C-alpha positions as CSV (number, residue, x, y, z in Angstrom):
1,M,161.0,22.6,115.1
2,A,164.1,23.5,113.1
3,T,164.6,19.8,112.2
4,S,161.0,19.5,111.0
5,R,161.4,22.6,108.8
6,E,164.6,21.4,107.3
7,S,163.2,17.9,106.6
8,W,160.1,19.4,104.9
9,T,162.3,21.5,102.6
10,E,164.7,18.7,101.9
11,S,161.8,16.4,101.0
12,V,160.7,18.8,98.2
13,S,164.3,19.2,97.0
14,A,164.8,15.5,97.0
15,L,161.6,14.9,95.0
16,I,162.7,17.4,92.3
17,L,166.2,15.9,92.3
18,K,164.7,12.4,92.0
19,R,162.6,13.4,89.1
20,I,165.6,14.9,87.3
21,V,167.9,11.9,88.0
22,E,165.3,9.3,87.0
23,A,164.2,11.0,83.8
24,D,165.1,9.0,80.7
25,T,167.8,10.8,78.8
26,G,168.8,10.4,75.2
27,Y,172.3,11.4,73.9
28,K,173.7,12.5,70.5
29,A,170.1,13.2,69.3
30,E,169.3,14.1,65.7
31,L,165.8,15.4,64.7
32,R,164.8,15.5,61.1
33,I,161.5,17.1,60.0
34,F,159.9,16.2,56.7
35,V,156.8,17.9,55.3
36,S,154.6,17.3,52.3
37,K,154.8,19.1,49.0
38,D,154.4,22.9,48.9
39,L,155.5,23.1,52.6
40,R,158.9,23.8,54.0
41,V,160.4,24.2,57.5
42,S,161.4,27.8,57.8
43,G,162.6,27.8,61.3
44,C,163.2,25.7,64.4
45,Y,163.6,27.3,67.8
46,G,164.7,26.0,71.2
47,L,167.6,25.5,73.6
48,F,170.1,24.2,71.1
49,I,172.8,25.4,68.7
50,P,171.2,25.9,65.3
51,G,172.7,24.2,62.3
52,P,172.6,25.1,58.6
53,S,169.2,23.7,58.0
54,P,166.1,24.3,60.4
55,S,164.7,20.9,59.3
56,H,167.8,19.1,60.8
57,V,168.5,19.7,64.5
58,T,171.3,18.1,66.5
59,M,171.3,18.1,70.3
60,A,173.8,16.7,72.8
61,T,171.0,15.4,75.1
62,L,167.2,15.5,75.4
63,N,164.5,14.1,77.7
64,C,160.8,14.4,78.2
65,L,161.1,18.0,79.1
66,T,162.9,19.1,75.9
67,T,160.7,21.4,73.8
68,L,161.1,22.9,70.3
69,A,159.0,25.2,68.2
70,V,158.9,24.6,64.5
71,E,157.8,27.2,61.9
72,L,156.3,26.1,58.6
73,A,155.8,28.1,55.5
74,H,154.0,27.2,52.3
75,T,155.1,28.2,48.8
76,R,151.6,28.2,47.3
77,A,148.1,27.4,48.2
78,V,147.8,23.9,49.7
79,D,145.2,21.4,48.6
80,E,142.3,21.3,51.0
81,T,141.2,17.8,50.0
82,R,144.6,16.3,50.8
83,G,145.7,18.4,53.7
84,V,149.3,18.4,54.8
85,T,151.6,15.9,56.4
86,I,154.4,16.5,58.9
87,Q,156.9,13.7,59.9
88,A,159.4,14.0,62.7
89,V,162.2,11.4,62.8
90,L,164.2,11.4,66.1
91,S,167.4,9.3,66.5
92,Y,169.3,9.1,69.8
93,S,171.5,6.9,71.9
94,T,170.4,5.5,75.2
95,Q,172.5,5.4,78.4
96,T,173.7,1.9,77.4
97,G,174.8,3.1,73.9
98,E,171.9,1.6,72.0
99,R,170.8,3.6,69.0
100,R,167.1,4.1,68.7
101,T,164.8,5.9,66.2
102,R,161.3,7.2,66.7
103,V,159.0,8.3,63.9
104,H,155.9,10.5,64.4
105,T,153.7,11.3,61.5
106,L,150.9,13.9,61.7
107,T,148.3,14.7,59.1
108,L,146.5,18.0,59.3
109,R,143.5,19.5,57.5
110,C,143.7,22.7,55.6
111,S,141.2,25.5,54.9
112,R,141.1,28.5,52.6
113,H,138.9,30.4,55.1
114,L,140.6,32.6,57.6
115,Q,137.7,32.2,60.1
116,D,138.6,28.5,60.4
117,A,142.2,29.3,61.2
118,F,141.2,31.8,64.0
119,R,138.8,29.1,65.4
120,Q,141.8,26.7,65.9
121,Y,144.2,29.2,67.4
122,Q,145.4,28.9,71.0
123,A,146.8,31.9,72.8
124,Q,149.2,29.8,75.0
125,T,150.6,28.0,71.9
126,L,151.2,31.2,70.0
127,L,152.8,32.7,73.1
128,T,155.2,29.7,73.4
129,F,156.1,30.0,69.7
130,Y,156.8,33.7,69.8
131,C,158.7,33.4,73.0
132,K,161.1,30.7,71.6
133,K,161.5,32.5,68.3
134,I,162.2,35.9,69.8
135,Y,164.4,34.6,72.6
136,C,166.5,32.8,70.1
137,A,167.0,36.0,68.2
138,V,168.1,38.2,71.1
139,L,171.7,37.2,70.6
140,E,171.7,38.7,67.1
141,R,169.1,41.4,66.8
142,P,168.4,44.7,68.7
143,L,165.9,44.3,71.6
144,Q,163.8,47.3,70.5
145,E,163.4,45.8,67.0
146,L,162.2,42.5,68.5
147,R,159.7,44.2,70.8
148,G,158.4,46.2,67.8
149,E,158.1,43.0,65.7
150,L,156.0,41.3,68.4
151,Q,153.6,44.3,68.4
152,T,153.4,44.3,64.6
153,E,152.6,40.6,64.5
154,V,149.6,41.0,66.8
155,T,148.4,44.2,65.2
156,E,148.4,42.6,61.8
157,A,146.5,39.6,63.1
158,L,143.8,41.7,64.7
159,A,143.5,43.8,61.5
160,S,143.1,40.6,59.4
161,Y,140.4,39.3,61.8
162,R,138.6,42.6,61.7
163,K,138.7,42.8,57.9
164,H,137.9,39.2,57.0
165,C,136.0,37.7,59.9
166,C,133.8,40.5,61.4
167,S,130.4,41.8,60.2
168,A,130.1,45.3,58.6
169,S,128.2,46.5,61.7
170,V,131.4,46.7,63.8
171,S,132.2,50.4,64.5
172,A,135.7,51.8,64.2
173,G,135.8,52.5,67.9
174,Q,134.8,49.0,68.9
175,L,137.6,46.6,70.1
176,V,137.4,43.3,68.3
177,L,139.3,40.2,69.5
178,P,139.1,36.6,68.2
179,Q,137.3,34.4,70.7
180,Y,140.2,32.0,71.3
181,L,142.8,34.8,71.3
182,R,141.4,37.1,74.0
183,A,144.4,36.3,76.2
184,L,147.0,36.8,73.5
185,P,147.5,40.6,74.0
186,V,148.3,40.3,77.7
187,Y,150.6,37.4,77.0
188,I,152.5,39.3,74.2
189,N,152.7,42.5,76.3
190,S,154.2,40.4,79.2
191,L,156.7,38.9,76.8
192,R,157.6,42.3,75.4
193,K,158.5,43.7,78.8
194,S,160.1,40.6,80.2
195,E,163.6,40.9,81.7
196,V,165.1,39.4,78.6
197,L,163.6,41.9,76.1
198,L,163.4,44.9,78.4
199,P,166.2,44.8,81.0
200,G,165.8,46.5,84.4
201,L,168.5,48.6,86.0
202,R,169.3,45.8,88.4
203,S,169.3,42.9,85.9
204,S,172.8,41.7,84.9
205,V,173.6,40.1,81.6
206,H,174.3,36.8,83.4
207,Q,170.8,36.8,85.0
208,R,169.1,37.6,81.7
209,L,171.0,34.8,79.9
210,Q,170.1,32.3,82.6
211,Q,166.4,33.3,82.4
212,R,166.5,33.1,78.6
213,C,167.8,29.5,78.8
214,Q,165.3,28.5,81.5
215,V,162.3,29.9,79.6
216,L,163.4,28.4,76.2
217,S,163.3,25.0,77.8
218,M,159.7,25.4,79.1
219,D,156.7,23.7,77.6
220,T,153.5,25.5,76.8
221,C,151.9,25.3,80.2
222,S,155.0,26.5,82.0
223,T,155.6,29.3,79.5
224,S,152.1,30.7,80.0
225,K,152.4,30.6,83.8
226,H,155.8,32.3,83.5
227,F,154.4,35.3,81.5
228,Y,151.1,35.4,83.5
229,P,151.7,34.0,87.0
230,L,149.0,32.6,89.2
231,L,148.0,35.2,91.9
232,L,146.4,33.0,94.6
233,P,144.5,34.5,97.5
234,L,145.3,32.7,100.8
235,P,142.9,32.2,103.7
236,L,143.4,34.2,106.9
237,S,142.0,31.5,109.0
238,V,141.0,27.9,108.2
239,D,137.8,28.3,110.3
240,S,136.6,31.4,108.4
241,T,133.5,30.7,106.4
242,N,134.3,33.4,103.8
243,S,137.9,32.4,103.1
244,P,139.0,32.9,99.5
245,N,139.6,29.9,97.4
246,P,143.3,29.4,96.4
247,E,142.1,27.5,93.4
248,E,140.6,30.7,91.9
249,P,143.5,32.9,90.7
250,L,143.1,36.7,90.5
251,R,144.1,39.1,87.8
252,C,147.8,40.0,88.0
253,C,147.5,43.7,88.9
254,A,148.0,45.8,92.0
255,A,144.2,46.4,92.2
256,S,143.8,42.7,93.1
257,L,145.9,43.1,96.3
258,E,144.1,44.1,99.5
259,P,146.1,45.3,102.6
260,R,144.4,42.9,105.0
261,C,145.0,39.8,102.9
262,L,147.7,37.3,102.0
263,Y,148.6,36.3,98.4
264,L,150.8,33.7,96.8
265,I,152.4,34.4,93.4
266,H,153.2,31.2,91.7
267,A,155.3,31.0,88.5
268,P,157.7,28.3,87.3
269,L,160.8,30.2,88.5
270,T,159.3,32.2,91.3
271,L,157.3,31.7,94.5
272,L,156.3,34.9,96.4
273,L,154.2,35.3,99.5
274,W,152.8,38.9,99.8
275,V,151.7,40.1,103.2
276,G,149.5,43.2,103.5
277,T,150.0,45.7,106.3
278,Q,146.5,45.1,107.7
279,V,146.7,41.3,108.0
280,P,145.2,40.3,111.4
281,A,147.7,39.7,114.2
282,C,146.2,36.3,114.9
283,T,147.0,35.3,111.3
284,L,150.6,36.4,111.6
285,V,151.0,34.4,114.8
286,E,149.6,31.2,113.2
287,L,151.7,31.6,110.1
288,F,154.9,33.3,111.2
289,N,154.9,32.9,115.0
290,T,154.9,36.6,115.5
291,S,152.1,39.2,115.9
292,C,154.2,42.2,114.8
293,F,154.2,43.1,111.0
294,S,157.5,45.0,111.2
295,S,159.3,41.9,112.7
296,L,158.3,39.6,109.8
297,P,161.1,38.2,107.7
298,S,161.5,39.8,104.4
299,G,163.1,38.4,101.2
300,E,164.2,34.8,100.9
301,T,163.0,32.8,103.9
302,K,161.2,29.7,105.1
303,L,157.9,29.4,106.9
304,P,158.2,28.1,110.5
305,V,156.7,24.7,111.0
306,L,153.8,25.4,113.4
307,E,151.2,22.9,114.4
308,N,148.0,24.8,113.6
309,P,145.5,24.3,110.7
310,L,146.4,27.5,108.9
311,S,150.2,26.8,108.9
312,I,149.7,23.2,107.8
313,R,147.3,24.2,105.0
314,I,149.5,26.9,103.5
315,R,152.7,24.9,103.8
316,S,151.0,22.0,102.2
317,L,149.9,24.2,99.3
318,I,153.5,25.5,98.9
319,N,154.9,22.0,99.1
320,T,152.5,20.9,96.3
321,L,153.3,23.8,94.0
322,N,157.0,23.2,94.5
323,S,156.7,19.5,93.7
324,E,155.1,20.4,90.4
325,A,157.7,23.1,89.5
326,P,160.3,22.3,86.8
327,C,163.1,23.4,89.2
328,A,163.7,24.0,92.9
329,R,162.4,27.4,94.1
330,K,162.9,29.3,97.4
331,L,160.1,31.1,99.0
332,W,160.2,34.9,99.1
333,V,158.2,36.8,101.6
334,V,157.3,40.3,100.4
335,K,155.8,42.8,102.8
336,Q,153.6,45.6,101.6
337,G,155.6,48.8,101.3
338,D,159.0,47.0,101.7
339,T,161.9,47.4,99.2
340,C,161.5,43.8,98.2
341,E,158.1,44.6,96.7
342,E,159.9,45.4,93.4
343,A,160.2,41.6,92.9
344,L,156.4,41.4,93.1
345,Q,155.8,44.3,90.7
346,R,157.6,42.5,87.9
347,H,155.0,39.7,88.2
348,L,152.0,42.1,88.1
349,V,152.0,41.9,84.3
350,E,148.8,43.9,83.7
351,D,150.4,47.0,85.3
352,K,153.1,49.2,83.9
353,S,156.4,47.5,84.4
354,P,159.1,49.0,86.7
355,N,161.4,48.8,83.7
356,G,159.1,51.0,81.7
357,G,156.9,48.5,79.8
358,A,153.3,49.5,79.0
359,S,150.4,48.4,81.1
360,Y,147.9,45.8,79.5
361,A,145.3,48.5,79.1
362,D,147.6,50.9,77.3
363,F,149.0,48.1,75.1
364,L,145.5,46.9,74.2
365,Y,144.6,50.5,73.2
366,H,147.6,50.8,70.9
367,L,146.8,47.5,69.3
368,H,143.3,48.6,68.6
369,V,144.2,52.0,67.2
370,N,147.0,50.6,65.0
371,S,144.9,47.7,63.6
372,V,142.2,50.1,62.6
373,K,144.7,52.4,60.9
374,L,146.0,49.4,58.8
375,L,142.5,49.1,57.3
376,Q,142.1,52.7,56.4
């Protein structure tokens, strides 16, 4: 049984290692960004050492996982009929020393109407941009100032939408959110109270720097899952007709957790299995090979390889999630009421953070009040 458990874990690690080793890598990369008239590149953010110009970025290496966020500014109103053009020229050396250049040109439409801009916004894309911009600034600016800047950005956006895109019938007490930005407040609040911007008592500088580098290298999908993890309900028995569907994530708050259930918290850097105090003994036997809640392993562990449908199904789900993760992760088992539950609380981003960050409801209330005040 131990051999099967080790081979199962090694297969996942080998898959991730194989993906990293076989990824095409470029060396001595140079990225130049050109924009049309009346536009300029005002910032470029990512996991690299910035140079004198944000439109010219140099990197030692890059691969398909390398991500950057580029900020553009316009000096005057752009021409709606012509639109704008952005061109990225990337030069790099292959493993054999061959120098290659790739050119990508993108033409975008423009509009003078703010409503059109709000229709095209994407909450996950804005989260990724703000994350890279703010995480690049943590080495030079006070954390409290950066957290305040994030709140101000969202407040002003909501105020602009309320002023220019809403009908006059909207009352002052009514909360108004753009249709495609309904998730932005919870994303930004999670970013504001992350370990990098709001350190906990047990977080060291080295841990925060490591997490900063890991998050800066993430793409949009991974960034959104990092700041709003998937809370997946797990079945208590494969034969049960009313078993929850792991494909339907729950809201990341303590109210979603029931003592008689199992939950998997899936984020790019974390994989937690939460076990409630009232989980049936038969489920514990099928999954952990023990019927006693107090004897369950706590913290970093491995699920025993048991030949029953429930164990096979949950281990298969964990194996699939690990194979899709950007880096190797170890499973943490968190028992309800245990000291390890603090690791879970950091991922329940809709609740008040253990570090002191506001809950989603409180943050949303302050955004609403402050955006209304800006219009008075």
